[in-house]
N, CA, C and O of each residue as an XYZ file, in Angstrom:
888
protein
N       0.875     -1.270      0.076
C      -0.305      0.007      0.018
C       1.066      1.219     -0.170
O       2.206      1.244     -0.633
N       0.346      1.905      0.342
C       0.836      3.593      0.417
C       2.413      4.091      1.175
O       3.286      4.914      0.898
N       2.139      2.868      2.486
C       3.223      2.785      3.443
C       4.442      2.567      2.626
O       5.354      3.386      2.508
N       4.365      0.996      1.885
C       5.287      0.333      1.304
C       5.800      1.307      0.136
O       6.963      1.705      0.067
N       5.076      1.543     -0.513
C       5.780      3.111     -1.361
C       6.451      4.272     -0.776
O       7.353      4.881     -1.351
N       6.078      4.510      0.159
C       6.645      5.757      0.570
C       8.310      4.878      1.446
O       9.323      5.542      1.667
N       8.230      3.794      1.696
C       9.573      3.299      2.578
C      10.490      3.315      1.241
O      11.620      3.804      1.243
N       9.870      2.712      0.063
C      10.844      2.320     -1.257
C      11.228      3.675     -1.698
O      12.358      3.800     -2.170
N      10.475      4.691     -1.619
C      11.157      6.139     -2.177
C      12.340      6.154     -1.098
O      13.553      6.267     -1.282
N      11.683      6.019     -0.038
C      12.812      6.334      1.333
C      14.278      5.717      1.068
O      15.346      6.307      1.232
N      14.088      4.412      0.629
C      15.309      3.643      0.722
C      16.163      4.071     -0.782
O      17.382      4.108     -0.951
N      15.189      4.335     -1.659
C      16.035      4.786     -2.743
C      16.645      6.011     -2.794
O      17.589      6.131     -3.575
N      16.184      7.281     -1.886
C      16.921      8.033     -1.660
C      17.907      7.778     -0.898
O      18.970      8.175     -1.375
N      18.007      7.170      0.305
C      19.024      6.523      1.162
C      20.255      6.168      0.385
O      21.387      6.601      0.599
N      19.879      5.309     -0.559
C      20.821      4.488     -1.375
C      21.704      5.770     -2.572
O      22.860      5.514     -2.909
N      21.088      6.929     -3.043
C      21.447      7.432     -3.654
C      22.378      8.782     -2.915
O      23.223      9.552     -3.371
N      21.896      8.653     -1.887
C      22.776      9.333     -0.836
C      24.119      9.032     -0.557
O      25.172      9.644     -0.738
N      23.757      7.676      0.046
C      25.139      6.977      0.201
C      26.130      7.222     -1.120
O      27.207      7.809     -1.012
N      25.685      6.760     -2.223
C      26.491      6.403     -3.392
C      26.972      7.567     -3.582
O      28.190      7.711     -3.691
N      26.206      8.506     -3.649
C      26.872     10.020     -3.769
C      28.130     10.360     -2.920
O      29.043     10.968     -3.479
N      28.222     10.088     -1.895
C      28.885     10.627     -0.489
C      30.323      9.635     -0.953
O      31.485     10.030     -1.050
N      29.764      8.197     -1.196
C      30.739      7.318     -1.361
C      31.788      7.633     -2.654
O      32.959      7.256     -2.662
N      31.149      8.387     -3.731
C      31.793      8.644     -4.950
C      32.542      9.637     -4.444
O      33.737      9.492     -4.700
N      32.277     10.584     -3.827
C      33.124     11.649     -3.471
C      34.146     11.787     -2.663
O      35.095     12.568     -2.725
N      33.811     10.741     -1.682
C      34.959     10.127     -1.146
C      36.400      9.885     -1.600
O      37.491     10.278     -1.185
N      35.949      8.978     -2.751
C      37.086      8.097     -3.685
C      37.607      9.246     -4.549
O      38.830      9.158     -4.658
N      37.046     10.392     -5.258
C      37.026     11.321     -5.825
C      37.103     12.973     -5.351
O      36.366     13.936     -5.565
N      38.103     12.828     -4.763
C      38.345     14.198     -4.208
C      38.667     15.540     -5.384
O      38.997     15.406     -6.562
N      38.483     16.610     -4.750
C      38.411     17.584     -5.553
C      39.807     17.729     -5.678
O      40.570     17.777     -4.713
N      40.294     17.831     -7.382
C      42.101     18.551     -7.562
C      42.437     19.394     -6.895
O      41.555     20.219     -6.659
N      43.328     19.559     -6.479
C      44.228     21.161     -5.473
C      45.106     21.777     -6.882
O      46.028     21.257     -7.509
N      44.538     22.838     -7.038
C      45.319     23.464     -7.998
C      46.459     24.016     -7.722
O      46.470     25.013     -7.001
N      47.509     23.547     -8.176
C      49.283     24.016     -7.633
C      49.597     25.129     -8.603
O      49.237     25.231     -9.776
N      50.282     25.877     -7.935
C      51.097     27.161     -8.615
C      52.349     26.536     -9.132
O      53.124     25.848     -8.467
N      52.477     26.900    -10.590
C      53.630     26.372    -11.079
C      55.204     27.388    -10.324
O      55.122     28.613    -10.241
N      56.182     26.817     -9.970
C      57.479     27.541     -9.822
C      58.143     28.447    -10.741
O      58.680     28.107    -11.795
N      58.063     29.708    -10.237
C      58.689     30.904    -11.135
C      60.157     30.848    -12.054
O      60.849     31.462    -11.242
N      60.632     30.689    -12.623
C      62.071     30.396    -12.919
C      62.254     31.820    -14.314
O      61.502     32.633    -14.852
N      63.409     31.518    -14.376
C      64.165     32.502    -15.166
C      64.403     32.534    -16.447
O      65.416     31.918    -16.777
N      63.818     33.041    -17.281
C      64.114     32.680    -18.967
C      65.310     32.069    -19.471
O      65.966     31.673    -18.508
N      65.781     31.864    -20.371
C      66.890     31.241    -21.255
C      67.430     32.497    -21.123
O      68.181     32.722    -20.173
N      67.131     33.464    -22.033
C      67.719     35.240    -22.322
C      67.792     35.993    -21.259
O      68.464     37.010    -21.429
N      67.198     35.811    -19.911
C      66.960     36.459    -18.677
C      66.601     37.600    -18.741
O      67.137     38.565    -18.195
N      65.298     37.584    -19.673
C      64.499     38.942    -19.945
C      63.614     39.007    -19.375
O      63.131     40.115    -19.138
N      62.913     37.618    -18.822
C      61.726     37.120    -18.410
C      61.542     36.531    -17.179
O      62.566     35.884    -16.960
N      60.803     36.422    -16.296
C      60.056     35.463    -15.208
C      58.968     34.920    -15.810
O      57.886     35.378    -16.178
N      59.651     33.481    -15.845
C      57.665     32.766    -16.467
C      57.359     31.681    -15.238
O      57.936     31.293    -14.222
N      56.329     31.469    -15.813
C      55.651     30.015    -14.742
C      54.682     29.334    -15.745
O      54.326     29.969    -16.738
N      54.322     28.307    -15.571
C      52.870     27.570    -16.310
C      52.981     28.103    -17.870
O      52.053     28.719    -18.396
N      54.099     27.829    -18.485
C      54.270     28.765    -19.780
C      53.601     30.377    -20.024
O      53.005     30.801    -21.014
N      53.848     30.890    -19.086
C      53.492     32.557    -19.286
C      54.378     33.390    -18.564
O      54.841     33.175    -17.444
N      54.587     34.437    -19.362
C      55.680     35.605    -18.806
C      54.726     36.076    -17.263
O      53.498     36.117    -17.333
N      55.285     36.330    -16.240
C      55.001     36.848    -15.100
C      55.185     38.171    -15.113
O      54.330     39.015    -14.844
N      56.519     38.396    -15.485
C      57.280     39.804    -15.430
C      58.354     40.016    -16.118
O      59.436     39.511    -15.820
N      58.125     40.964    -17.342
C      59.178     41.136    -18.287
C      60.314     42.344    -17.827
O      60.133     43.192    -16.954
N      61.396     42.186    -18.577
C      62.337     43.446    -18.266
C      62.541     44.857    -18.415
O      63.294     45.673    -17.882
N      61.254     44.926    -19.688
C      60.686     45.959    -20.130
C      59.517     46.477    -19.660
O      58.827     47.204    -20.375
N      59.151     46.139    -18.328
C      57.887     46.009    -17.532
C      57.936     47.997    -17.532
O      59.010     48.598    -17.537
N      57.222     48.372    -17.529
C      56.656     49.944    -17.380
C      57.440     50.475    -16.124
O      58.210     51.435    -16.117
N      57.111     49.692    -15.094
C      57.553     50.070    -14.038
C      59.248     49.895    -13.834
O      59.967     50.690    -13.229
N      59.558     48.996    -14.314
C      61.206     48.632    -14.365
C      61.760     49.808    -15.464
O      62.765     50.439    -15.139
N      61.129     50.086    -16.711
C      61.769     50.775    -17.316
C      61.741     52.311    -17.000
O      62.752     52.983    -17.205
N      60.730     52.807    -16.562
C      60.586     54.124    -15.715
C      61.401     54.204    -14.431
O      61.703     55.309    -13.982
N      61.682     53.346    -13.967
C      62.736     53.575    -12.460
C      63.886     53.799    -13.110
O      64.672     54.528    -12.506
N      64.296     53.313    -14.372
C      65.374     53.798    -14.766
C      65.753     54.826    -15.482
O      66.924     55.168    -15.644
N      64.784     55.361    -15.938
C      64.720     56.375    -16.758
C      64.678     57.515    -15.870
O      65.286     58.566    -16.072
N      63.717     57.191    -14.587
C      63.674     58.558    -13.640
C      64.177     58.592    -12.513
O      64.170     59.659    -11.898
N      64.713     57.500    -11.984
C      65.343     57.329    -10.663
C      66.482     56.624    -10.461
O      67.032     56.559     -9.361
N      66.890     56.068    -11.482
C      68.732     55.318    -11.385
C      69.613     56.297    -11.461
O      70.738     56.158    -10.982
N      69.188     57.524    -12.129
C      70.039     58.494    -12.472
C      71.045     58.612    -13.741
O      71.909     59.457    -13.976
N      70.670     57.575    -14.410
C      71.517     56.954    -15.469
C      71.102     57.671    -16.748
O      71.608     57.669    -17.871
N      69.828     58.403    -16.153
C      69.481     59.151    -17.639
C      69.296     60.897    -17.083
O      68.571     61.714    -17.651
N      70.174     61.188    -15.807
C      69.875     62.271    -15.590
C      71.088     63.657    -16.499
O      72.206     63.405    -16.947
N      70.547     64.719    -16.521
C      71.882     65.589    -16.812
C      72.698     65.220    -17.778
O      72.306     64.814    -18.872
N      74.141     65.361    -17.367
C      75.341     64.982    -17.981
C      75.411     63.412    -18.217
O      76.381     63.049    -18.884
N      74.650     62.546    -17.833
C      74.773     61.019    -17.725
C      73.834     60.634    -18.924
O      73.915     59.549    -19.500
N      72.997     61.552    -19.225
C      72.018     61.281    -20.555
C      72.958     61.507    -22.000
O      72.534     61.056    -23.064
N      74.214     62.217    -21.927
C      74.614     62.331    -23.288
C      76.534     61.800    -22.869
O      77.534     62.142    -23.501
N      76.475     61.019    -21.788
C      78.120     60.501    -21.421
C      78.639     59.344    -22.373
O      79.749     58.859    -22.588
N      77.432     59.122    -22.824
C      77.831     57.789    -23.804
C      77.099     57.771    -25.241
O      75.889     57.735    -25.019
N      77.299     57.781    -26.324
C      76.292     57.928    -27.570
C      75.154     56.984    -27.696
O      74.195     57.232    -28.427
N      75.259     55.863    -26.963
C      73.772     55.276    -26.990
C      73.064     55.293    -25.710
O      72.212     54.415    -25.578
N      73.277     56.297    -24.515
C      72.549     56.125    -23.352
C      71.518     56.775    -23.482
O      70.671     56.547    -22.619
N      71.140     57.866    -24.610
C      69.779     58.526    -24.843
C      68.779     57.452    -25.051
O      67.703     57.255    -24.486
N      69.514     56.668    -26.192
C      68.453     55.628    -26.903
C      68.252     54.775    -25.567
O      67.121     54.808    -25.083
N      69.198     54.039    -24.940
C      69.053     53.305    -23.897
C      67.677     53.960    -22.765
O      66.910     53.098    -22.334
N      67.473     55.138    -22.422
C      66.652     55.827    -21.631
C      65.678     56.001    -22.356
O      64.647     55.874    -21.696
N      65.457     56.273    -23.587
C      64.135     56.833    -24.324
C      63.319     55.519    -24.989
O      62.098     55.379    -25.056
N      64.455     54.524    -25.499
C      63.612     53.050    -26.468
C      63.775     51.897    -25.637
O      64.825     51.281    -25.452
N      62.483     51.621    -25.082
C      62.285     50.096    -24.518
C      63.117     49.037    -25.185
O      63.930     48.345    -24.573
N      62.776     48.912    -26.965
C      63.814     48.213    -27.083
C      65.433     48.240    -26.947
O      66.101     47.225    -27.142
N      65.900     49.262    -26.660
C      67.216     49.270    -26.861
C      67.417     48.898    -25.179
O      68.408     48.237    -24.872
N      66.607     49.268    -24.274
C      66.502     49.092    -22.629
C      66.593     47.588    -22.487
O      67.351     47.076    -21.663
N      65.762     46.832    -23.353
C      65.488     45.655    -23.165
C      66.854     44.529    -23.755
O      67.289     43.610    -23.061
N      67.294     44.816    -24.968
C      68.456     44.591    -25.328
C      69.719     44.639    -24.558
O      70.719     43.974    -24.827
N      69.558     45.761    -23.245
C      70.997     45.804    -22.676
C      70.579     45.546    -21.148
O      71.463     45.493    -20.292
N      69.224     45.386    -20.809
C      69.346     45.083    -19.293
C      68.542     43.272    -19.010
O      67.534     42.904    -19.614
N      69.011     42.739    -18.376
C      68.569     41.588    -17.941
C      68.243     41.200    -16.296
O      68.770     41.892    -15.425
N      67.785     40.615    -16.106
C      67.227     39.784    -14.453
C      68.652     39.094    -14.252
O      68.880     38.157    -15.017
N      69.618     39.420    -13.351
C      70.689     39.000    -12.727
C      70.360     37.223    -11.781
O      70.889     36.115    -11.867
N      69.410     37.708    -11.083
C      68.763     36.658    -10.353
C      67.511     36.567    -10.189
O      66.815     37.509    -10.566
N      66.943     35.490     -9.626
C      65.355     35.365     -9.114
C      65.290     35.077     -7.493
O      66.452     34.985     -7.098
N      64.498     34.927     -6.572
C      64.494     34.080     -5.634
C      63.139     34.461     -5.203
O      62.641     35.562     -4.969
N      62.492     32.800     -5.141
C      60.841     32.519     -4.990
C      60.508     32.538     -3.810
O      61.209     31.930     -3.000
N      59.313     33.260     -3.371
C      59.233     33.141     -1.864
C      58.627     31.356     -1.524
O      58.572     30.493     -2.400
N      58.297     31.183     -0.314
C      57.927     29.981     -0.048
C      56.440     28.953     -0.712
O      56.135     27.783     -0.942
N      55.902     30.281     -0.786
C      54.184     30.160     -1.524
C      54.461     30.397     -2.990
O      53.613     30.197     -3.860
N      55.666     30.824     -3.222
C      55.427     30.996     -4.834
C      54.426     32.305     -5.337
O      53.984     32.288     -6.486
N      54.110     33.398     -4.441
C      53.286     34.324     -4.446
C      54.149     35.584     -4.845
O      53.740     36.410     -5.662
N      55.276     35.666     -4.263
C      56.582     36.749     -4.124
C      57.582     36.395     -4.942
O      57.963     35.230     -4.831
N      58.227     37.228     -5.906
C      59.520     37.005     -6.224
C      60.374     38.189     -6.080
O      59.872     39.273     -6.375
N      61.770     38.140     -5.609
C      62.801     38.849     -5.521
C      63.681     38.690     -6.628
O      63.968     37.571     -7.053
N      64.131     39.753     -7.125
C      65.002     39.820     -8.137
C      66.351     40.934     -7.788
O      66.515     41.820     -6.950
N      67.210     40.352     -8.934
C      68.107     41.708     -8.936
C      68.459     41.841    -10.349
O      68.853     40.888    -11.020
N      68.269     43.396    -10.933
C      68.589     43.727    -12.279
C      69.995     44.212    -12.517
O      70.648     44.894    -11.728
N      70.337     43.832    -13.552
C      71.908     44.460    -13.983
C      71.638     44.857    -15.475
O      70.596     44.621    -16.085
N      72.729     45.489    -15.958
C      72.781     46.003    -17.323
C      73.845     46.147    -17.708
O      74.819     45.900    -16.997
N      73.967     46.714    -19.289
C      75.504     46.746    -19.729
C      75.851     47.972    -19.349
O      77.030     48.319    -19.284
N      74.650     48.900    -19.004
C      75.046     50.097    -18.866
C      75.529     50.463    -17.276
O      74.708     50.518    -16.361
N      77.106     50.727    -17.068
C      77.611     51.093    -15.327
C      77.581     49.358    -15.161
O      77.130     49.048    -14.059
N      77.858     48.502    -15.777
C      77.989     47.077    -15.615
C      79.296     47.433    -14.458
O      80.171     48.292    -14.576
N      79.061     46.366    -13.223
C      78.456     45.456    -12.384
C      77.491     45.933    -11.614
O      76.905     45.119    -10.900
N      77.146     47.153    -11.574
C      75.927     47.864    -10.760
C      74.842     47.217    -11.197
O      74.638     46.791    -12.333
N      73.897     47.137     -9.902
C      72.760     46.372     -9.825
C      71.650     47.060     -8.852
O      71.944     47.797     -7.911
N      70.344     46.705     -9.227
C      69.097     47.128     -8.603
C      68.284     45.881     -8.107
O      68.114     44.825     -8.717
N      67.820     46.235     -6.866
C      67.214     45.070     -6.174
C      65.614     45.376     -6.042
O      65.010     46.400     -5.726
N      65.291     44.412     -6.316
C      63.171     44.473     -6.395
C      62.357     43.419     -5.756
O      62.848     42.604     -4.976
N      61.293     43.436     -6.041
C      60.251     41.987     -5.622
C      59.123     42.865     -6.339
O      58.913     44.078     -6.334
N      58.227     41.370     -7.198
C      57.201     41.391     -7.796
C      56.036     40.489     -6.802
O      56.321     39.490     -6.141
N      54.837     41.058     -6.889
C      53.796     40.404     -6.002
C      52.988     39.711     -6.999
O      52.333     40.575     -7.582
N      52.666     38.259     -7.584
C      51.931     37.812     -8.230
C      50.922     38.219     -8.049
O      50.402     38.747     -9.032
N      50.070     38.201     -6.677
C      48.609     38.722     -6.378
C      48.600     39.903     -6.552
O      47.869     40.036     -7.534
N      48.967     40.977     -6.213
C      48.799     42.261     -6.711
C      49.351     42.441     -7.961
O      48.740     43.338     -8.542
N      50.490     41.849     -8.813
C      50.627     42.396     -9.846
C      51.416     43.679     -9.699
O      51.198     44.720    -10.318
N      52.112     43.523     -9.038
C      53.106     45.054     -8.565
C      54.066     45.108     -8.418
O      54.405     44.360     -7.500
N      55.437     46.030     -9.161
C      56.430     45.773     -9.058
C      57.380     46.964     -8.215
O      57.217     48.140     -8.542
N      58.217     46.676     -7.296
C      59.049     47.805     -6.389
C      60.160     47.508     -6.497
O      60.573     46.352     -6.409
N      60.954     48.665     -6.741
C      62.312     48.534     -6.760
C      62.955     49.254     -5.307
O      62.525     50.262     -4.745
N      63.896     48.560     -4.982
C      64.627     48.997     -3.375
C      65.802     49.540     -3.751
O      66.602     48.837     -4.369
N      66.109     50.905     -3.436
C      67.119     51.107     -2.907
C      67.940     52.070     -4.207
O      67.206     52.872     -4.783
N      68.866     52.029     -4.495
C      69.956     52.670     -5.720
C      70.016     51.998     -6.831
O      69.492     50.888     -6.920
N      70.721     52.625     -7.927
C      71.310     51.304     -8.944
C      73.278     51.455     -8.468
O      73.984     52.451     -8.623
N      73.607     50.355     -8.000
C      74.888     50.632     -7.818
C      75.516     49.044     -7.302
O      74.874     48.041     -6.990
N      76.967     49.250     -7.349
C      77.885     47.994     -6.865
C      77.568     47.751     -5.920
O      77.497     48.569     -5.003
N      77.101     45.848     -5.780
C      76.843     45.074     -4.375
C      75.459     45.179     -4.181
O      75.128     44.246     -3.450
N      74.536     45.835     -4.472
C      73.255     45.236     -4.360
C      72.818     43.947     -4.987
O      73.048     43.621     -6.152
N      72.138     43.220     -4.059
C      72.043     41.941     -4.214
C      70.424     41.385     -3.819
O      70.472     41.215     -2.600
N      69.178     41.067     -4.247
C      67.967     40.110     -3.360
C      68.749     38.840     -2.575
O      69.346     37.879     -3.061
N      68.537     39.173     -1.319
C      69.307     37.392     -1.066
C      67.888     36.445     -0.606
O      67.758     35.362     -1.177
N      67.073     36.768      0.191
C      66.211     35.584      0.010
C      64.988     36.238      0.919
O      64.856     37.404      1.289
N      64.085     35.010      1.166
C      62.909     35.365      1.994
C      63.126     34.452      3.169
O      63.863     33.469      3.094
N      62.311     34.879      4.523
C      62.245     34.211      5.615
C      61.805     32.653      5.512
O      61.189     32.247      4.527
N      62.154     31.820      6.577
C      61.434     30.314      6.172
C      59.720     30.308      6.003
O      59.182     29.263      5.638
N      59.123     31.189      6.208
C      57.846     31.000      5.808
C      57.477     32.591      5.072
O      56.389     33.167      5.069
N      58.375     32.902      4.660
C      57.917     33.978      3.546
C      57.336     35.352      4.374
O      56.851     36.208      3.634
N      57.336     35.526      5.235
C      56.877     36.683      6.011
C      57.846     38.152      6.077
O      57.507     39.329      6.204
N      59.291     37.453      5.917
C      60.332     38.716      5.910
C      61.092     38.696      4.658
O      61.050     37.545      4.223
N      61.681     39.362      3.987
C      62.824     39.291      3.361
C      63.830     40.200      3.133
O      63.590     41.392      2.943
N      65.220     39.614      3.139
C      66.569     40.473      3.119
C      67.325     40.661      1.907
O      67.278     39.837      0.994
N      67.903     41.534      1.867
C      68.607     41.849      0.802
C      69.879     42.769      1.036
O      69.923     43.366      2.111
N      70.885     42.936      0.162
C      72.077     43.701      0.100
C      72.134     45.161     -0.440
O      71.848     45.424     -1.608
N      72.392     45.789      0.173
C      72.296     47.192     -0.168
C      73.237     48.371      0.270
O      74.379     48.176      0.687
N      72.665     49.605      0.143
C      73.351     51.217      0.761
C      74.448     50.754      0.535
O      75.190     51.157      1.431
N      75.123     49.974     -0.328
C      76.791     50.244     -0.491
C      77.490     51.505     -0.948
O      77.163     52.523     -1.558
N      78.632     50.994     -0.377
C      79.403     52.581     -0.543
C      80.714     52.190     -0.718
O      81.248     51.656      0.254
N      81.686     52.402     -2.238
C      82.613     51.755     -2.361
C      83.069     50.310     -1.829
O      84.069     50.111     -1.139
N      82.328     49.519     -2.189
C      82.215     48.160     -1.741
C      81.674     47.575     -0.245
O      81.372     46.415      0.035
N      81.658     48.614      0.502
C      80.749     48.764      1.940
C      79.141     48.331      1.937
O      78.367     49.219      1.580
N      78.766     47.480      2.180
C      77.496     47.090      2.104
C      76.758     46.961      3.124
O      77.486     46.829      4.108
N      75.383     46.924      3.469
C      74.615     47.006      4.623
C      73.230     45.757      4.194
O      72.843     45.541      3.046
N      72.800     45.222      5.196
C      71.626     44.228      5.119
C      70.379     44.842      5.647
O      70.129     45.345      6.742
N      69.523     44.632      4.369
C      67.739     45.502      4.985
C      66.830     44.199      5.265
O      66.670     43.286      4.454
N      66.459     44.245      6.108
C      64.930     43.596      5.961
C      64.000     43.908      6.044
O      63.785     44.455      7.126
N      62.835     43.838      5.115
C      61.452     44.389      5.144
C      60.432     43.368      5.158
O      60.806     42.198      5.082
N      59.489     43.569      5.224
C      57.809     42.887      5.533
C      57.895     42.574      3.783
O      58.398     43.381      3.001
N      57.259     41.151      3.341
C      57.407     40.793      2.139
C      56.226     41.239      1.758
O      56.242     41.487      0.552
N      54.741     41.547      2.488
C      53.866     42.250      2.210
C      53.609     43.550      2.183
O      53.236     43.961      1.085
N      53.711     44.563      3.290
C      53.831     45.796      3.174
C      54.966     46.472      2.894
O      54.975     47.703      2.895
N      56.259     45.602      2.570
C      57.515     46.525      2.290
C      57.829     47.425      3.369
O      58.408     48.482      3.119
N      57.403     47.015      4.911
C      57.469     47.941      6.002
C      59.050     47.444      6.119
O      59.410     46.324      5.756
N      60.033     48.548      6.739
C      61.483     47.993      7.211
C      61.245     47.509      8.624
O      60.556     47.974      9.532
N      62.144     46.262      8.532
C      62.212     45.700      9.915
C      63.411     45.734     10.696
O      63.354     45.572     11.915
N      64.621     45.954     10.027
C      65.612     45.857     10.508
C      67.010     46.534      9.451
O      67.026     46.188      8.270
N      67.773     47.190      9.817
C      68.970     47.716      8.811
C      70.429     47.111      9.536
O      70.764     47.547     10.638
N      70.922     46.496      9.114
C      72.433     45.804      9.528
C      73.558     46.131      8.950
O      73.919     45.785      7.825
N      74.323     47.029      9.961
C      75.363     47.705      9.011
C      75.983     48.103     10.445
O      75.485     47.968     11.562
N      77.571     48.783      9.950
C      78.043     49.388     11.256
C      78.187     50.738     11.472
O      78.800     51.316     12.370
N      77.333     51.328     10.224
C      77.080     52.591     10.383
C      75.593     53.039      9.586
O      75.566     52.584      8.442
N      74.628     53.662      9.879
C      73.456     53.712      9.283
C      74.127     55.307      7.862
O      73.327     55.794      7.062
N      75.192     55.631      7.912
C      75.735     56.695      6.833
C      76.522     55.303      6.323
O      77.082     54.506      7.076
N      76.416     55.189      4.654
C      76.806     54.595      3.767
C      78.430     54.862      3.808
O      79.319     54.035      4.016
N      78.552     56.384      3.526
C      79.939     56.675      3.335
C      80.817     56.133      4.432
O      82.016     55.919      4.252
N      80.199     55.918      5.564
C      81.210     55.963      7.001
C      81.427     54.751      7.236
O      81.999     54.385      8.263
N      80.845     53.640      5.978
C      81.210     52.204      6.730
C      82.316     51.530      6.321
O      82.625     51.491      5.130
N      83.200     50.779      7.511
C      84.050     50.217      6.983
C      83.990     48.509      6.841
O      84.850     47.786      6.337
N      83.083     48.232      7.269
C      83.109     46.746      6.931
C      81.195     46.431      6.301
O      80.141     47.057      6.406
N      81.604     45.188      5.697
C      80.401     44.780      4.810
C      79.530     43.834      5.729
O      80.161     43.043      6.430
N      78.406     43.828      5.792
C      77.520     43.138      6.342
C      77.022     42.192      5.413
O      76.400     42.469      4.387
N      77.378     40.859      5.894
C      77.240     39.158      5.099
C      75.945     38.631      5.432
O      75.547     39.263      6.411
N      75.495     38.172      5.244
C      73.834     37.641      5.535
C      74.878     35.930      5.920
O      75.974     35.628      5.448
N      74.085     35.189      6.825
C      74.741     34.117      6.918
C      73.510     32.798      7.124
O      73.696     31.643      6.742
N      72.576     33.170      7.635
C      71.203     32.617      7.879
C      70.099     32.800      8.831
O      70.207     33.252      9.971
N      68.847     32.337      8.149
C      67.467     32.659      8.736
C      67.766     31.631     10.488
O      68.286     30.518     10.564
N      67.313     32.355     11.492
C      67.377     31.632     12.622
C      65.647     31.379     12.432
O      65.145     30.283     12.184
N      65.205     32.132     12.536
C      63.293     32.054     12.092
C      63.155     33.454     11.534
O      64.038     34.310     11.561
N      61.712     33.608     10.929
C      61.013     34.619     10.206
C      61.629     35.723     10.520
O      62.084     36.516      9.696
N      61.716     35.915     12.542
C      62.018     37.310     13.080
C      63.614     37.525     13.647
O      64.024     38.378     14.435
N      64.390     36.395     12.929
C      65.827     36.632     13.602
C      66.748     36.108     12.848
O      66.673     34.907     12.590
N      67.730     36.836     12.375
C      68.747     36.625     11.439
C      69.898     36.086     11.725
O      70.049     35.958     12.940
N      70.843     35.689     11.038
C      72.156     35.533     11.577
C      73.342     36.253     10.170
O      73.261     36.084      8.954
N      74.418     37.102     11.026
C      75.292     37.805      9.814
C      76.459     37.799     10.206
O      76.703     37.268     11.290
N      77.519     38.399      9.420
C      78.760     38.356      9.938
C      79.230     40.035      9.420
O      79.083     40.481      8.282
N      79.878     40.839     10.721
C      80.102     42.259     10.261
C      81.533     42.138      9.859
O      82.055     42.566     10.888
N      82.350     41.896      9.200
C      83.550     41.671      9.276
C      83.815     40.207      9.141
O      83.459     39.387      8.296
N      84.722     40.098     10.486
C      84.799     38.986     10.825
C      84.138     38.418     12.202
O      84.462     37.369     12.758
N      83.450     39.055     12.498
C      82.393     38.985     14.032
C      81.203     38.641     13.281
O      80.785     39.044     12.196
N      80.749     37.789     14.127
C      79.655     36.862     13.735
C      78.463     37.357     14.600
O      78.761     37.436     15.792
N      77.438     37.641     14.356
C      76.480     38.511     15.012
C      74.752     37.945     14.729
O      74.381     37.394     13.692
N      73.866     38.252     15.942
C      72.415     37.942     15.342
C      71.531     39.180     15.552
O      71.974     40.023     16.332
N      70.378     39.404     14.985
C      69.648     40.461     15.237
C      68.616     39.732     15.010
O      68.482     38.778     14.243
N      67.623     40.410     15.976
C      66.088     39.785     15.801
C      65.449     41.353     15.447
O      66.115     42.383     15.345
N      64.046     41.225     15.300
C      63.042     42.048     14.760
C      61.375     41.520     14.698
O      60.512     42.257     14.221
């Protein structure tokens, strides 16, 4: 009768539900993994998953060299025959400039890089690229000794070498997300008063590093 029909319908619904959950348990939703960024063979771009994430002639990079590197200011603009073309033509700029190195954050969402150019080689500038925000930030000046070193174990902070003068450099720690200053490690805040180079040794934690100042081993917390 009617009761039997209701029971049959309930059994069918229950069997369908059990089958559905069993199927979902056996076939979990695949997890999408980000490809690890790397430097292209010609060192003109940073790529991942067959896509260019950042090219050396990115507007931010090109305009920084043009307006803030001092390579294109005053006398520097006419100091060599090809400098004006380097400063005003992206093709010429790209031909003469490259990523010297890249460093990837643990979550693969931030990329630290060092840029060099045929112009005033071996001077370099350090920067960081955020994949999520699609933003590029260049840090410090264009000078000999600048180098992006690496991210902390969890990627919260990063450290780079900069503030160099006559081969004497300092170490700088910044927050990876906000770029807020966390630490400045050297024997003098004034670059031209430095007598020793601060050399990174290792991360002790996300908020502590070990470094050498000359021959002296030191630790800093921030």
